[in-house]
C-alpha positions in Angstrom: -9.1 -13.3 -24.1 -6.5 -13.6 -21.0 -6.9 -10.1 -20.1 -10.6 -10.4 -20.0 -10.3 -13.5 -17.9 -8.1 -11.8 -15.3 -10.4 -8.7 -15.0 -13.5 -11.0 -14.6 -11.8 -12.8 -11.9 -10.7 -10.2 -9.9 -13.9 -8.2 -10.2 -16.1 -10.9 -9.1 -13.7 -11.7 -6.1 -14.2 -7.9 -5.4 -18.0 -8.0 -5.3 -18.0 -11.1 -3.3 -16.0 -9.5 -0.4 -17.9 -6.5 -0.5 -21.1 -8.5 0.1 -19.5 -10.4 2.9 -18.3 -7.2 4.5 -21.8 -5.5 4.3 -23.7 -8.3 5.9 -25.8 -7.3 9.1 -23.8 -7.5 12.2 -26.2 -10.0 13.9 -25.6 -12.6 11.2 -21.8 -12.8 11.6 -21.0 -12.0 15.1 -23.5 -13.7 17.1 -21.4 -14.9 19.6 -19.7 -11.6 20.6 -20.5 -9.1 23.1 -21.7 -5.9 20.9 -20.6 -2.4 22.0 -22.5 0.1 20.1 -20.9 3.3 20.2 -24.2 5.1 20.3 -24.7 3.5 23.8 -21.6 5.8 24.9 -22.9 9.2 23.4 -21.8 8.7 19.5 -24.0 10.6 17.1 -23.9 10.1 13.4 -25.1 13.4 12.6 -21.8 14.6 11.2 -21.1 17.4 13.5 -20.5 16.2 17.0 -16.9 15.0 17.9 -17.1 11.1 18.5 -13.5 10.5 19.9 -14.6 10.2 23.6 -17.6 7.9 22.7 -15.7 5.4 20.6 -12.8 5.5 23.0 -15.0 4.5 25.8 -16.6 1.9 23.6 -13.2 0.3 22.6 -11.8 0.4 26.1 -14.7 -1.7 27.5 -14.7 -4.0 24.6 -11.0 -4.5 24.7 -11.1 -5.3 28.5 -14.2 -7.6 28.3 -13.5 -10.8 29.7 -16.5 -13.0 28.7 -15.3 -14.1 25.1 -14.9 -12.2 21.7 -16.1 -8.5 21.6 -17.2 -6.3 18.9 -17.4 -2.4 18.7 -20.0 -1.2 16.3 -20.5 2.0 14.4 -23.6 1.9 12.4 -25.0 3.7 9.3 -24.5 7.6 9.7 -21.7 10.2 9.5 -19.6 10.1 12.5 -17.1 13.1 12.8 -14.0 12.0 14.3 -11.2 14.5 15.4 -8.6 11.8 16.1 -8.5 8.5 18.0 -5.7 6.1 19.2 -7.4 2.5 20.2 -4.5 0.5 22.0 -4.4 -2.9 23.7 -3.6 -5.4 24.7 -7.0 -6.6 24.7 -8.4 -10.0 26.6 -9.7 -11.5 23.7 -10.6 -11.3 20.1 -12.1 -8.1 19.0 -13.7 -6.9 16.1 -14.0 -3.4 14.9 -17.3 -2.6 12.7 -17.6 0.2 10.6 -20.7 0.5 8.6 -21.2 4.0 8.3 -18.9 6.9 7.5 -15.9 8.2 9.8 -15.2 11.9 8.7 -11.9 13.9 9.3 -11.4 17.3 10.2 -10.9 19.7 7.3 -8.4 21.6 9.2 -5.4 19.4 9.2 -4.1 21.3 12.2 -6.8 19.6 14.3 -4.7 16.3 13.9 -1.9 16.0 16.3 -0.6 12.5 15.6 0.7 10.9 12.6 -2.5 8.8 11.6 -5.9 10.1 12.0 -7.0 6.6 13.3 -4.5 4.5 15.2 -4.7 0.7 16.3 -1.6 0.0 18.5 -0.5 -3.4 20.4 -3.6 -5.4 19.5 -3.5 -8.9 18.6 -6.5 -10.9 17.0 -8.2 -7.9 15.5 -10.5 -7.5 12.6 -11.4 -4.2 11.1 -14.5 -4.6 8.7 -17.9 -3.7 8.0 -17.8 -2.0 4.4 -17.6 1.6 6.0 -16.0 4.6 4.7 -13.1 6.3 6.0 -13.2 10.0 4.4 -10.1 11.8 5.2 -11.2 15.2 3.9 -8.0 15.7 2.1 -9.0 17.9 -0.4 -8.9 20.8 2.1 -5.1 20.0 2.8 -3.6 19.2 -0.4 -2.3 22.6 -1.3 -0.3 22.8 1.9 1.9 19.8 0.7 5.1 20.9 -1.0 6.9 17.7 -0.6 7.8 17.3 -4.3 10.3 20.1 -3.8 10.7 20.4 -0.1 12.6 17.4 1.9 11.7 18.9 5.0 8.0 19.4 3.9 5.0 19.5 6.6 3.7 15.9 7.4 0.1 15.5 7.3 -2.2 12.7 8.8 -2.6 9.3 7.2 -6.3 7.9 7.3 -5.7 4.7 9.5 -2.4 3.1 11.1 -1.6 -0.2 12.7 1.5 -0.5 14.6 2.7 -3.4 16.7 -0.6 -5.5 15.4 -0.4 -9.5 15.0 -2.8 -12.1 13.7 -5.2 -9.5 12.4 -6.9 -8.6 9.3 -8.9 -5.6 7.6 -11.8 -6.4 5.3 -14.1 -4.6 3.0 -13.2 -1.0 4.3 -13.4 2.1 1.8 -10.8 5.0 2.0 -11.0 8.3 0.3 -9.2 11.4 0.2 -6.7 11.0 2.8 -4.8 14.1 3.6 -1.4 12.2 3.0 -1.4 8.3 2.8 -4.3 6.0 3.6 -3.2 3.0 5.3 0.2 2.9 7.2 1.2 -0.1 8.6 4.5 -0.6 11.2 5.8 -3.6 12.8 2.6 -5.7 12.0 2.7 -9.6 12.0 0.6 -12.3 10.3 -1.6 -9.4 9.0 -4.3 -9.7 6.0 -5.9 -7.2 4.0 -8.6 -8.0 1.9 -11.4 -6.3 -0.3 -10.3 -2.7 0.4 -11.0 -0.1 -1.9 -8.7 3.2 -1.7 -9.6 6.2 -3.9 -8.1 9.6 -4.6 -7.6 11.9 -7.3 -4.4 11.3 -9.5 -2.9 14.3 -8.6 -3.2 14.4 -4.9 0.1 14.4 -3.5 1.9 11.9 -1.3 -1.6 9.9 -1.1 -0.1 6.5 -0.9 -2.4 3.6 -0.8 -0.9 1.1 1.6 2.3 1.9 3.1 4.2 -0.8 5.0 7.3 -0.9 7.1 9.4 -3.5 9.3 6.7 -5.9 9.2 6.3 -9.7 8.5 3.9 -12.6 7.1 1.4 -10.3 5.1 -1.2 -10.9 2.7 -2.9 -8.1 0.6 -5.7 -9.8 -1.9 -8.2 -8.3 -4.0 -8.0 -4.6 -3.3 -8.6 -1.8 -5.7 -6.4 1.6 -5.2 -6.5 4.6 -7.4 -4.7 7.4 -6.0 -1.9 10.0 -6.4 1.2 8.2 -5.2 2.2 4.5 -4.7 -0.8 2.2 -5.0 1.5 -0.2 -2.4 4.8 1.5 -0.8 6.9 -1.3 0.7 9.9 0.2 2.9 12.8 -1.4 4.7 12.6 -4.3 7.2 9.6 -6.3 5.1 9.8 -10.3 5.2 7.3 -12.5 3.6 4.5 -10.2 2.0 2.1 -11.8 -0.6 0.2 -9.3 -2.8 -2.3 -10.6 -5.4 -5.2 -9.4 -7.5 -4.7 -5.7 -7.2 -6.3 -3.2 -9.4 -4.0 -0.4 -9.2 -4.4 3.0 -11.2 -4.2 6.1 -11.2 -1.0 6.1 -9.0 2.6 5.1 -9.0 2.7 1.4 -9.3 4.0 -1.0 -6.4 7.3 0.5 -5.2 9.9 -1.2 -3.0 11.7 1.8 -1.4 13.0 3.7 -1.5 15.8 2.0 0.3 19.6 2.9 1.5 18.7 6.2 3.2 19.2 5.9 6.9 21.7 3.8 8.8 19.3 1.5 10.9 17.5 -0.2 8.0 16.7 -3.7 7.4 16.7 -5.9 4.7 13.5 -6.6 2.5 13.1 -10.3 1.8 10.3 -12.5 0.2 7.9 -10.2 -1.8 5.4 -12.0 -4.4 3.0 -9.7 -6.5 0.9 -11.9 -8.8 -2.4 -11.8 -10.9 -2.5 -7.8 -11.0 -3.6 -5.2 -13.3 -2.0 -1.6 -13.7 -3.9 1.0 -15.4 -2.6 4.4 -16.3 -0.2 4.4 -13.5 3.4 6.3 -13.9 5.1 3.2 -12.9 4.5 -0.5 -12.6 6.9 -2.7 -10.5 9.3 -0.5 -9.2 12.6 -0.9 -6.9 14.5 2.2 -5.9 17.5 2.8 -3.7 19.3 6.1 -3.0 22.6 6.6 -5.1 24.1 8.0 -1.9 23.0 5.0 0.5 24.4 4.9 3.7 23.2 1.5 4.7 24.5 -2.1 3.3 21.3 -3.9 3.1 19.9 -6.5 0.6 16.6 -6.9 -1.7 16.0 -10.6 -2.2 13.8 -13.5 -3.2 11.1 -11.5 -5.3 8.9 -12.9 -7.7 6.7 -10.7 -10.2 4.2 -12.9 -11.8 1.3 -12.6 -14.4 0.9 -8.9 -14.4 -0.8 -6.8 -16.9 0.1 -3.5 -17.7 -2.1 -0.8 -19.6 -0.8 2.2 -20.8 1.9 2.5 -17.8 4.7 5.0 -17.8 7.4 2.5 -16.7 6.4 -1.0 -16.6 9.3 -2.5 -15.1 12.1 -0.3 -13.3 15.0 -0.5 -10.9 16.5 2.5 -10.0 19.6 2.3 -8.1 20.4 6.0 -9.0 17.2 7.4 -7.2 18.3 11.2 -5.9 15.2 13.4 -5.3 15.6 17.1 -4.6 18.9 17.5 -6.1 20.5 15.7 -3.2 23.4 14.6 -5.6 25.6 17.3 -6.7 26.5 15.1 -9.9 24.4 12.5 -11.3 26.1 9.2 -11.6 28.9 10.3 -9.1 27.5 7.9 -6.4 26.7 4.2 -6.3 24.2 2.6 -3.9 25.1 -0.1 -1.7 21.8 -1.9 -1.5 22.3 -5.1 -3.0 19.5 -6.5 -5.3 19.6 -10.4 -5.8 17.1 -13.3 -7.0 14.4 -11.0 -8.5 11.9 -12.8 -11.2 9.7 -11.4 -13.6 7.4 -13.7 -15.2 4.6 -13.0 -17.7 4.5 -9.1 -17.5 2.5 -7.9 -20.5 0.6 -5.2 -21.9 1.4 -1.6 -22.9 3.8 1.1 -22.1 3.6 4.8 -22.9 7.3 5.2 -22.4 9.8 3.8 -24.9 11.8 2.2 -22.2 9.3 -0.2 -21.2 12.0 -2.3 -19.4 14.5 -0.2 -17.5 17.0 -1.8 -14.9 19.9 0.8 -13.7 21.6 -1.3 -11.0 24.4 -0.2 -8.9 28.0 -0.4 -10.2 29.3 -1.3 -6.8 26.8 -3.8 -5.9 25.2 -5.3 -9.2 22.0 -6.7 -9.5 22.3 -10.3 -9.3 20.4 -13.5 -10.4 17.7 -11.4 -12.2 15.4 -13.7 -14.3 13.3 -12.6 -17.0 10.9 -14.8 -18.6 7.7 -14.3 -20.8 7.9 -10.4 -21.1 5.7 -8.8 -24.0 5.6 -5.3 -23.4 4.6 -3.1 -26.5 5.4 0.9 -26.8 2.0 2.7 -27.6 3.7 5.8 -29.1 4.6 6.3 -32.6 8.1 7.1 -32.8 9.5 3.5 -32.7 9.5 0.1 -30.9 9.6 -0.3 -27.4 13.4 -0.4 -25.8 15.3 -2.3 -22.9 17.7 -0.6 -21.1 19.8 -2.6 -18.4 23.1 -1.7 -16.9 24.8 -3.9 -14.2 22.3 -6.4 -14.3 23.4 -10.4 -14.0 21.0 -13.1 -14.5 19.1 -15.3 -17.3 16.7 -14.8 -19.8 13.9 -17.4 -20.7 11.3 -17.7 -23.2 10.1 -14.7 -25.4 11.3 -11.1 -24.3 9.9 -8.1 -25.7 11.5 -5.5 -25.6 14.6 -7.4 -26.0 18.2 -6.2 -25.7 18.9 -6.7 -22.0 22.2 -8.6 -21.7 22.1 -10.4 -18.5 
């Protein structure tokens, strides 16, 4: 009954968000000066490159001094080679995508990290219920990052850098060449009602990737992709995530951390009221075994999370060492300190027998890890779910299944 209630609630919120985001432009932006991209030469025929037209509309809207402004992309398919939309702008600015923005099939035509970039903008809203089509299926065969640490970088669908007091609402993103949303150095930033879709075997198609940002909220999103649903990198402070539907994908991951000397701490993460369905991982923290930075990961809360056939529901991996970078397993100990992490009401089914797996550093053991009301069942036929915990200090409250973690 509880699982049905949770799924019903998040589904209803999602439909409400779509209804709001697809409302007519003149209903919600009556006071704005509207800059329709068609007036600058844009065409929704799916063939003509609209980069110049959209840039012109953005530049005029950004410098509009008569109050708030809106850039409007109507229904239609608007081919877009690549674009960078920069501030600062003179007032509040809204970017409405009602139609489809379609990327080049050839990845060589995109010469920047993100196909669509917003930079140095305050008070930005990106909305409209439209679609970002990254045309990634034509590029995925070129991706060998699973075996090549110096692999070729392909474009992310959309990026936000040095953007403050802003929000994304009601967008859809499909088939990115690499990741879908990339956020770097953003502040007071909200993401709601977003749907992200790519096949479960599409390589490195992270849903939302965040680095060096603070005071963010991610709420009521649906992510089905081939990598992390949400990837949290270093330098994050105060990130609240709730009502996420994740799967397929690799779950919500913190890290990997500790690889570079200039990394910053990760502090203040909440993940709550969410469902993971068929993901390879659920809640994961990973740090490099051969870490070169001594940073901390602290003040995390994971609360009321349902796992449906998840490969590894709860994971702390401080022996992360991809591409054979460690010459001997267990030889190195991570210097990343993990402390004050709470797991409460994590329940559902695991496809691996070790449903709870915490492998912390011998040099910097995990501190103040709290487990309460955990109920994870193994759906295999070769035994019951097990718990594997090493170098973990903390406390246990309530019923814990699987049991066996001495912390």
